VMD Tcl script that draws the C-alpha trace (Angstrom):
set ca {
  {36.74 103.01 3.98}
  {34.47 105.12 2.09}
  {37.49 107.87 1.45}
  {40.42 104.80 0.83}
  {37.76 103.47 -1.92}
  {36.67 106.35 -3.80}
  {40.08 108.07 -3.37}
  {41.79 105.30 -4.37}
  {40.23 104.22 -7.58}
  {39.73 107.59 -8.68}
  {43.58 108.83 -8.41}
  {42.54 111.39 -5.57}
  {44.91 110.80 -3.76}
  {48.88 111.19 -5.71}
  {50.35 108.65 -3.69}
  {48.49 105.49 -2.04}
  {50.22 103.35 0.45}
  {51.32 100.57 -1.23}
  {48.88 97.72 1.07}
  {46.12 100.44 0.79}
  {46.76 99.86 -3.24}
  {46.83 96.05 -3.48}
  {43.59 95.91 -1.43}
  {41.66 98.54 -3.84}
  {42.99 96.31 -7.15}
  {42.13 92.90 -5.36}
  {38.17 94.54 -4.74}
  {38.21 94.67 -8.77}
  {39.39 91.60 -9.34}
  {37.22 89.59 -6.78}
  {34.34 91.66 -8.86}
  {35.34 90.68 -11.88}
  {36.18 86.68 -11.11}
  {32.74 86.74 -9.68}
  {31.35 88.01 -13.22}
  {33.55 85.49 -14.59}
  {32.22 82.74 -12.38}
  {28.69 83.35 -13.48}
  {28.58 81.52 -16.53}
  {25.16 80.20 -15.69}
  {23.12 83.28 -14.94}
  {24.84 85.37 -17.77}
  {22.49 82.92 -20.75}
  {24.48 83.66 -23.43}
  {23.46 81.75 -26.51}
  {26.37 80.12 -28.82}
  {25.41 81.03 -32.29}
  {27.40 78.86 -34.74}
  {29.86 80.87 -36.85}
  {27.99 81.78 -39.61}
  {30.05 83.04 -42.86}
  {28.89 86.51 -41.69}
  {30.44 86.07 -38.40}
  {33.69 84.54 -39.64}
  {34.23 87.75 -41.76}
  {33.11 89.92 -38.95}
  {36.01 88.48 -36.82}
  {38.42 88.22 -39.37}
  {37.72 92.16 -39.99}
  {37.95 92.98 -36.67}
  {41.94 90.86 -36.75}
  {43.16 92.70 -39.82}
  {41.82 95.89 -37.95}
  {43.86 95.25 -34.98}
  {46.81 94.81 -37.09}
  {46.29 97.72 -39.33}
  {46.85 99.36 -35.49}
  {49.58 98.11 -35.04}
  {48.41 96.27 -31.96}
  {46.23 93.60 -31.14}
  {42.42 93.48 -30.73}
  {40.19 91.82 -28.17}
  {36.83 92.26 -28.79}
  {33.72 90.69 -27.13}
  {30.09 92.11 -28.03}
  {26.73 90.65 -27.39}
  {23.11 91.31 -28.59}
  {21.62 91.96 -25.44}
  {18.08 91.01 -26.41}
  {19.00 87.33 -28.60}
  {22.63 86.65 -26.83}
  {24.08 86.27 -29.93}
  {27.61 86.85 -29.65}
  {30.62 87.91 -31.17}
  {34.35 87.11 -29.75}
  {38.20 88.08 -31.01}
  {40.79 87.47 -28.60}
  {37.91 87.61 -25.88}
  {39.87 85.82 -23.40}
  {42.97 87.41 -24.05}
  {43.96 89.75 -20.61}
  {44.73 93.61 -21.69}
  {45.26 96.86 -19.76}
  {41.80 97.86 -18.03}
  {42.62 101.44 -18.14}
  {40.25 103.80 -17.23}
  {37.55 101.36 -18.17}
  {38.12 99.69 -14.86}
  {35.74 103.02 -13.42}
  {32.72 100.78 -14.67}
  {33.01 98.26 -11.96}
  {33.77 100.66 -9.22}
  {31.06 103.02 -10.11}
  {28.87 100.60 -10.34}
  {30.26 98.99 -6.88}
  {29.97 102.60 -5.06}
  {26.80 103.01 -6.51}
  {25.32 99.40 -5.63}
  {27.13 100.05 -1.70}
  {24.88 103.67 -1.84}
  {21.40 101.98 -2.68}
  {21.94 99.39 0.12}
  {22.71 102.31 2.95}
  {26.58 101.14 3.17}
  {27.74 104.30 2.11}
  {26.18 107.74 1.51}
  {26.79 110.08 -1.60}
  {25.99 113.11 0.10}
  {29.12 112.55 2.73}
  {31.35 115.03 1.84}
  {35.03 113.42 1.66}
  {37.83 116.13 2.85}
  {40.34 116.89 -0.08}
  {44.83 117.22 0.22}
  {46.40 119.83 -1.27}
  {48.47 116.53 -2.31}
  {45.49 114.57 -3.69}
  {45.11 117.71 -6.36}
  {47.30 115.98 -8.93}
  {48.03 117.52 -12.57}
  {45.93 115.78 -15.17}
  {43.77 113.81 -12.62}
  {40.06 114.06 -11.84}
  {40.96 116.96 -9.59}
  {43.73 118.35 -11.81}
  {41.95 121.90 -12.12}
  {40.92 122.75 -9.25}
  {42.12 125.58 -6.42}
  {42.43 124.07 -3.22}
  {41.59 125.86 0.13}
  {41.69 124.86 3.26}
  {38.34 122.59 3.73}
  {37.46 121.37 0.47}
  {35.90 118.36 0.25}
  {33.61 117.09 -2.29}
  {30.84 114.44 -1.97}
  {30.56 110.85 -3.11}
  {28.37 111.63 -6.40}
  {30.70 114.66 -7.26}
  {34.06 112.53 -6.88}
  {31.88 109.64 -9.63}
  {31.26 112.46 -11.85}
  {35.05 113.80 -12.15}
  {36.69 110.15 -12.25}
  {35.48 110.03 -15.71}
  {38.39 111.81 -16.49}
  {41.70 110.20 -18.12}
  {44.10 109.71 -15.29}
  {47.53 108.15 -16.97}
  {49.04 107.59 -13.33}
  {46.65 104.66 -12.68}
  {46.08 103.24 -16.07}
  {50.00 102.59 -16.00}
  {49.65 99.97 -13.56}
  {50.72 96.59 -14.92}
  {48.07 95.04 -12.45}
  {45.33 96.67 -14.32}
  {44.30 93.89 -16.37}
  {40.90 91.86 -17.29}
  {39.72 89.73 -20.50}
  {37.63 91.02 -23.18}
  {34.89 88.39 -22.16}
  {35.15 89.44 -18.00}
  {34.42 92.82 -18.71}
  {31.01 91.97 -20.85}
  {30.13 89.76 -18.40}
  {30.11 92.95 -16.06}
  {28.11 94.83 -18.86}
  {25.66 92.28 -19.06}
  {25.01 91.96 -15.21}
  {24.46 95.93 -15.20}
  {21.98 95.94 -17.92}
  {19.33 93.67 -16.38}
  {20.06 94.46 -12.79}
  {21.23 91.52 -12.14}
  {23.14 92.29 -8.90}
  {22.83 95.70 -9.23}
  {19.85 98.03 -8.90}
  {17.82 99.84 -10.29}
  {18.71 103.08 -9.09}
  {22.69 101.89 -8.97}
  {22.05 101.43 -13.03}
  {19.74 104.50 -13.23}
  {22.47 106.98 -12.48}
  {25.43 104.97 -13.80}
  {23.64 104.75 -17.36}
  {23.11 108.24 -18.05}
  {26.66 108.96 -16.10}
  {27.97 107.16 -19.20}
  {25.61 108.33 -21.91}
  {27.42 111.61 -20.99}
  {30.56 110.68 -20.74}
  {32.89 113.25 -23.10}
  {35.90 111.39 -23.55}
  {34.30 108.73 -25.74}
  {33.99 110.70 -29.28}
  {37.14 109.10 -30.78}
  {35.90 105.66 -29.35}
  {32.77 103.39 -29.64}
  {30.37 106.14 -31.03}
  {33.01 108.18 -33.34}
  {31.72 106.65 -36.74}
  {28.22 105.60 -35.36}
  {24.90 107.54 -36.98}
  {24.14 110.78 -35.60}
  {21.51 110.23 -32.73}
  {22.70 106.78 -31.65}
  {22.45 106.26 -28.22}
  {25.84 105.21 -26.70}
  {26.70 105.02 -22.89}
  {30.49 103.95 -22.46}
  {33.52 104.45 -21.01}
  {36.49 105.19 -22.54}
  {40.59 104.09 -21.04}
  {43.79 104.83 -23.00}
  {47.53 104.37 -22.16}
  {50.90 104.13 -23.66}
  {50.36 101.33 -26.67}
  {46.65 100.87 -25.37}
  {42.98 102.41 -26.32}
  {40.23 100.98 -25.05}
  {36.01 101.65 -24.95}
  {33.10 99.75 -23.40}
  {29.86 100.33 -22.94}
  {25.99 99.89 -24.57}
  {24.95 100.82 -27.86}
  {21.04 101.12 -28.88}
  {20.06 99.97 -32.04}
  {17.43 102.17 -34.61}
  {13.70 101.19 -34.79}
  {13.36 98.89 -32.08}
  {16.14 96.01 -32.91}
  {17.68 95.85 -29.50}
  {20.60 96.99 -27.44}
  {23.99 95.99 -27.88}
  {26.81 95.57 -25.15}
  {30.40 95.72 -26.54}
  {34.49 95.60 -25.56}
  {37.09 96.65 -27.87}
  {40.53 96.45 -26.05}
  {43.39 97.26 -28.11}
  {47.32 96.67 -26.72}
  {50.57 96.60 -28.13}
  {50.63 99.36 -30.77}
  {53.21 101.69 -31.34}
  {50.72 103.42 -34.00}
  {50.12 107.01 -33.26}
  {46.65 107.91 -30.96}
  {44.90 108.60 -33.76}
  {45.58 105.27 -35.61}
  {44.95 103.04 -32.33}
  {41.55 105.77 -31.68}
  {40.53 104.39 -35.62}
  {40.63 101.20 -34.77}
  {37.96 101.27 -31.70}
  {36.01 103.31 -34.17}
  {35.88 100.94 -37.16}
  {35.59 98.12 -34.77}
  {32.33 99.15 -32.98}
  {30.93 100.43 -36.76}
  {31.40 96.96 -37.99}
  {29.77 95.61 -34.90}
  {26.95 97.96 -34.80}
  {26.31 97.28 -38.38}
  {26.30 93.28 -38.27}
  {23.85 93.06 -35.11}
  {22.12 95.81 -37.13}
  {21.57 94.07 -40.58}
  {20.81 90.49 -38.51}
  {18.80 91.54 -36.40}
  {15.68 89.69 -36.30}
}
mol new
graphics top color blue
foreach p $ca { graphics top sphere $p radius 0.5 }
foreach p [lrange $ca 0 end-1] q [lrange $ca 1 end] { graphics top cylinder $p $q radius 0.2 }
display resetview
C-alpha cells in the first residue's frame, strides 16, 4: 500500500495499472471533498466587498485575460480571516499542486505510525521515466529510496501526471487544504514541521508566487504547470508581524507563451501581498 501510494502520486511508475491510478486519484478527491465540507471549522470571516477589494478582484480578472486565460484565486489573511476570491469555485487543473495534499497525507500517516518514512522502497528500471522525479538517477539492481527521499524528489515537475484530465480542483478547495495545514487542524505538528520547510525549499517557485515579492520574504509554495495551465499555492509571511497569507493562484486555458503565463502568477501574488500588507490591522 505504501509503495503504491508513494509511487503512484510521485510518478515513480511509468505506467500504472488503471485500477490503481483510479484509486489514487480517488484518495486525493476524498481528501479535498472532506476539506470542502468542513466549512464550519474553517471559520472564514466574510468581508464586505469594499472599493479596494473590488479593485483587487477586477485587476485579477484583467491579469488573467492578459495571460489569455482564466485566473482563479483564493487567498486569506490567516490571522483575521479576510478573504479574496475570484473564480474560486470554478474547477482548474491542479497539476503538481496536488502534491501538497499527497505529502500532507503521507506525513500524517507516518506520524501516526501507519507507515515509516525510513522504509526502503525498491525502484524498477521502468520507473525512471525521463523528466520524472527520478529521471536523472542511474538505475542499478537493488536501487531503493526511503519514503522521505521520495517526498523530496516529488517536488520536481512531471508532465505525464499533470496532463491527466481528472486532475481538477477549485481554488477554494485548495485553500481549504492550506487552512487545515497551517493551524495543524487534522495534520500533526511534526507533519507540518516537515511539509512547510519542504515547500520553502521548493526551487520551482522562482517564477511563481515569490517572483516579485520583496527579497527575504518567506514563502512556502508548490507550483504546477502543464500546457495552458500555470499554478502556485502556498503561504506568504508578511513583514513586521502583520501576519500570514494562504494563497492559491490557478491560471488555465492560456495560449500565451509560458513566460506570459508565469507573469500572471507573479503579478497576482504581488497584488494580493500588497493588498494585505496595506490593509493589515
